[in-house]
Each structure stands twice: as C-alpha cells, then as structure tokens.
C-alpha positions in Angstrom: 113.9 59.5 85.2 112.5 58.4 82.1 108.8 60.3 83.1 110.5 63.5 84.1 112.8 63.8 80.9 109.4 62.2 78.6 106.9 64.8 80.0 109.5 68.0 79.9 111.0 67.2 76.2 107.6 66.5 75.4 105.9 69.8 76.2 109.5 72.0 75.2 108.5 69.9 71.8 104.5 71.6 71.7 105.7 74.8 72.8 108.6 74.9 70.5 106.5 73.5 67.0 102.8 74.7 68.2 103.7 78.7 69.6 105.4 80.0 66.5 102.6 77.8 64.6 99.9 79.8 66.0 101.6 83.3 65.6 101.7 82.6 62.2 97.9 81.6 62.3 97.1 85.2 63.3 99.6 86.7 61.1 97.8 85.3 58.2 94.3 86.1 58.9 95.2 89.8 60.0 97.0 90.5 57.0 94.9 89.0 54.4 91.9 91.6 54.1 90.2 88.4 52.4 90.2 86.0 55.5 89.5 89.5 57.9 86.2 89.9 56.4 85.2 86.4 57.7 83.6 85.9 61.3 84.9 82.7 61.1 88.4 83.3 60.7 88.2 86.2 63.1 87.8 83.2 66.0 89.5 81.1 64.7 92.6 84.1 65.7 91.1 84.2 68.8 91.1 81.1 69.4 95.2 81.0 67.8 95.9 83.7 70.5 94.1 81.7 73.6 96.0 78.8 72.3 99.6 80.7 72.1 98.7 82.4 75.9 98.0 78.4 77.1 101.3 77.1 75.3 103.2 79.8 77.7 102.5 77.8 80.4 103.0 74.3 78.8 106.6 75.9 78.2 107.0 76.6 81.9 105.6 73.0 83.1 108.3 71.5 80.7 111.1 73.7 82.5 110.0 72.6 85.9 110.0 69.0 84.8 113.3 68.6 82.7 114.9 70.6 86.2 113.5 68.6 88.3 112.4 71.7 90.2 109.6 74.4 90.8 109.3 78.2 89.8 109.1 80.5 92.5 105.6 80.7 94.0 104.2 84.4 93.0 105.3 83.1 89.2 102.9 79.6 89.8 100.3 81.7 90.9 100.0 83.8 88.0 100.5 80.8 85.6 97.6 78.9 87.7 95.5 82.2 87.1 96.4 82.3 83.5 95.9 78.5 83.1 91.9 79.0 84.1 91.7 82.1 82.1 92.5 80.8 79.1 90.6 77.6 79.3 87.5 79.6 80.4 88.3 81.8 77.2 88.6 78.5 75.3 85.6 77.0 75.9 83.3 79.6 75.1 85.8 80.7 71.5 85.1 77.5 70.7 81.1 77.4 71.5 81.0 80.6 69.2 82.6 78.7 66.2 80.0 76.4 66.4 77.5 78.9 66.5 79.5 80.1 63.3 79.2 77.2 61.6 75.6 76.5 62.6 74.2 79.7 61.0 76.2 79.4 58.3 75.3 75.8 57.2 72.1 76.1 58.1 72.1 79.3 56.0 70.4 81.6 58.8 71.7 84.9 57.5 69.0 86.4 59.4 70.9 85.7 63.1 74.6 85.6 61.1 74.8 89.4 62.3 78.4 90.5 63.2 77.0 92.4 66.5 76.3 88.6 67.8 80.0 87.7 67.5 81.2 90.8 68.9 78.8 90.0 71.8 80.4 86.6 71.6 83.8 87.2 71.4 83.8 90.0 73.7 82.1 88.0 76.6 84.9 84.9 76.0 87.2 87.1 76.9 85.7 89.0 79.9 85.1 85.4 81.3 88.7 84.7 81.2 90.1 88.2 82.4 87.2 88.2 84.9 88.1 84.7 86.3 91.6 85.9 86.4 91.1 88.8 88.1 89.2 87.0 90.5 91.7 84.2 91.3 94.7 86.9 91.5 93.2 88.8 94.1 89.9 88.0 95.5 89.5 83.7 95.7 91.3 82.5 98.8 93.6 79.9 97.3 96.0 77.4 98.8 99.8 78.1 97.8 100.4 76.8 94.1 102.8 74.3 93.5 103.7 72.3 90.2 103.6 68.5 91.0 107.2 67.0 90.3 105.7 63.0 90.6 103.1 63.7 88.1 103.7 66.8 86.6 100.5 69.2 86.6 100.0 72.4 88.4 98.1 72.1 91.7 96.1 74.2 93.8 93.3 74.4 95.4 90.4 76.7 95.1 87.4 77.9 96.7 84.6 75.2 96.4 81.9 78.5 94.5 84.2 78.7 91.9 84.6 74.6 90.9 80.5 75.1 90.9 80.8 77.9 89.0 83.4 76.4 85.9 81.1 73.4 86.4 77.7 74.3 85.6 79.2 76.9 82.5 81.4 73.6 81.6 78.2 71.4 81.7 76.5 74.5 79.8 78.7 75.3 76.9 78.8 71.1 75.8 75.1 71.2 76.0 74.6 73.8 74.0 77.4 73.1 71.4 76.4 69.3 71.5 72.8 70.8 70.6 73.9 72.7 67.6 75.8 69.8 66.5 73.0 67.5 66.5 71.4 70.0 64.5 74.1 70.3 61.8 74.2 66.1 61.6 70.1 66.1 60.9 71.0 68.6 58.4 73.7 67.1 56.4 71.8 63.1 56.8 68.3 65.0 54.9 70.1 67.3 52.8 73.2 65.1 51.2 72.5 66.4 48.2 73.0 70.0 49.3 75.7 69.3 51.7 79.3 69.9 49.9 82.5 68.8 50.9 83.2 71.9 52.4 80.5 72.3 54.4 81.1 68.5 56.1 85.3 70.5 56.5 83.6 73.3 58.2 82.0 71.2 60.6 84.7 68.7 61.6 86.7 72.5 62.2 84.3 73.0 64.8 83.3 70.0 66.2 86.6 68.0 67.0 88.2 70.2 69.4 85.4 69.6 71.2 85.8 66.1 71.6 89.1 66.6 72.3 88.6 68.9 75.5 85.1 66.7 76.5 87.7 63.6 76.6 90.4 65.8 78.4 87.4 66.9 80.9 86.4 63.2 81.3 89.6 62.2 82.2 90.5 64.8 84.1 88.2 64.0 86.5 88.7 60.4 87.0 92.8 60.7 87.4 92.5 58.5 90.4 90.6 55.6 88.8 92.9 55.8 85.7 96.3 55.3 88.2 94.2 52.3 89.9 93.6 50.7 86.1 96.7 51.9 84.1 99.5 52.5 86.3 101.1 56.1 87.6 103.3 55.8 84.9 101.2 55.4 82.1 98.1 57.7 83.7 100.4 60.6 83.6 101.6 60.7 80.3 98.0 60.3 79.2 97.1 63.1 80.9 99.7 65.2 80.0 99.6 63.8 76.5 96.4 65.2 76.0 95.8 68.1 78.0 99.2 69.9 76.9 98.6 68.8 73.5 95.3 71.3 73.6 96.7 74.0 71.4 98.3 71.9 69.4 95.4 69.9 68.7 93.4 73.0 66.9 96.0 73.8 64.7 96.4 70.7 63.6 93.0 70.3 62.4 92.4 73.8 60.5 95.9 72.2 58.5 94.1 69.0 57.8 90.3 70.8 56.7 90.9 74.0 56.0 92.2 74.6 52.4 92.7 78.3 52.3 94.8 78.4 55.7 96.6 75.4 55.2 98.0 77.6 51.6 98.4 80.6 53.6 100.5 78.9 56.0 102.7 77.1 53.6 103.2 80.4 51.5 104.1 82.6 54.4 106.8 79.4 55.1 107.8 79.2 51.5 106.6 75.8 50.7 104.2 77.5 48.1 104.1 80.5 45.9 102.1 83.8 47.2 98.5 83.2 46.0 95.8 85.9 46.6 92.5 85.4 48.2 89.8 86.6 46.9 85.8 87.0 49.1 82.9 86.3 46.5 79.6 87.2 48.8 76.6 86.2 47.4 73.4 86.8 48.9 73.3 83.7 51.9 76.8 82.6 51.2 80.5 84.1 51.2 83.0 82.1 49.7 86.7 82.1 49.9 89.1 81.3 46.7 92.2 81.1 46.1 94.0 82.7 42.6 
C-alpha cells in the first residue's frame, strides 16, 4: 500500500510541477526574440518539448499506481510507443546541446552554423517519429502492460530494435563523452580564458547526460538491485530516477542559467520585467538582461 501510494503521488507531483514549468520554458524562449536567435536556447526549447511529452506518460503511470488498475491495452500501447519515441529523441537532443556547447566554448565558428543544428534537430525528431511508427505498426510486440507491483511499463520488443537502440545509446554516449573530455582539457589548460559562464554552460550540457547514464546503468541492473537492496527500495530508486529526468533538465537550467531563471521569475511575477538583449561579436554571442 505504501509503495503504491508513494509512487503514485510522486509521479503526479512531478507532472503537476514540471509540466507547467516546461511549458513556461518553451514560452519564454519563443516569446523572446533575443533568445530565439541563439541556437542553444532553440535546442533547450526542443528538449523542453520532449520533456513535456514524456511527462504525460508520468501522469498516466501515477494515475494507474494510485488507482491500482491499468488503462486499456490500446492506450498502453500508445504510451509505450511514445516513451520509446521521446527517449530516443531526447538522447539525440542532449547530444545536440553538448555539440553546441563544445563548438561555442572552443570558438569553432567555422562549424557553428545554423545548417548543422537544423540537420541534427531534424535527425533527432525523425528518429523519434520513425521509432513511434515502427512500434505502432511494424514491429511484433507483446501486449503492453503496467506492472502494478514494480510500477513501470513492460512490453517485449523485437531483438533487432533493442540492439539498434543499444548501439545508438553507446554511440551517442561515447561521442558526448569525447566532446566533454575536449572541453575539460580546454578549461584545464586555459584557465585564465575560461569564464564562470563557460563553466555553467558546460555543466548544463553535462549533468543531464550523467543523469541519463546513471539511469541506463540502473535500468540494466534491476535484478541485481532487487537482490542487494530489496524489491521496495529498488522500485523506489528506479522510479525516482527515471520519472524525474524531465524535471532534472528544468532544475539544471534554473540553477545554472541566469537568463532563463530571470525570464521564468518574471513570467510568474517574482521579478520585474526585464528586456533581453543579444550582443553579437565576431566569435561569441552574449546575452544580457537590461
């Protein structure tokens, strides 16, 4: 009883707090012409959109846990397809943000072009939509269910798809890790040139990947966790880590991104209205709040 109520209430709280927060994040970026000009904020808006979609599945999980009943099979199948769709899209969107941070911090203006980000963003959503179509129509699937004992969605998928997703995750994580190492070396050997803003921008790209990596490792070691920690503790850890990913993105932005924090506070009336001004120099773009 405790586990069911805890997981249900936790999921509903995550949705009620962070779904409006991600909508607000998209709104302030789209509303501000200054922020719309910067590709880093366009990428963040895309990640917030993916987080919003993922949070709808968190809502459904919370309701099923609280009510101790499953939704109809057709709806569960759609939820499972949406989870895989958004998970693949978010993986690549975070990679796009890491790429942007590396190019900006290393001042590689030759490669920091709008066409590059347009292609990467289109690739992220195309892969997500392709996965959605495949899971909904072509791939042989077992009936989708929501495990009311461990409180997560289950469905057997074709091994070919699982292998493809495994190698996609490995490739993206490896490339992102390589880019992070390059940035760390730059910050280490050019400390006098590295500003606090550079470090904050780097952290915004790295922390979500660390969270995703931890969750992937835990999700692949569930049986071992159950043996070591017990069924209840492992279920709580798995749900807390997995369902909090959309909220974690927003929290990182609010802690390390001063511009977004001010815009959100202005939107909810906690700060007087500011005007965002974008100043472009030869190699870098600076956002200032007036």
